C-alpha positions, 0 to 999 in steps of 0.5 A: 772258134774252130768248129769240129762238129761236137768239139769247139776249139778256140783258135790262137790269134796271129795278129801282131806276131812275126813271120816265124811266130805266125808259122809256129802258131799256124802249126799249133792251130792245126794240132789244137784239136788233138789236145796238144799243149805248148809253152809260148814265149811272147815278149818277156813273159811266158804264157802257157797255152793249153788247148784241150779237146773234149776227150783230153779235157775229160782225161785231165779231169780223171787224172785230177780225181786220181791225184785227189784220191791218192792225197786223201788215202795218204791222209787216212794212213797218216791219222787223217792229217793231210798237209800240203806244205807248198804249191809250186808256181809254174813260172 
């Protein structure tokens, strides 16, 4: 864990990675407290690494609330019927 006073941020491990991957992950570790996110491909699997600062996490929660409010207001406009047909996959 990286302790930034009131913000505690998990660090990405570098063990078992190649030189270029380690360099890229070090740069990512330096940016992690700013709420950056990045796609990372290790072997053949795509993994979404999402590291959020406390502020970025609260912003994400606020955005999620706005989306839900929008869905609910749409449902009220459509006689109270809220239909979510499909939730897409990220990968």
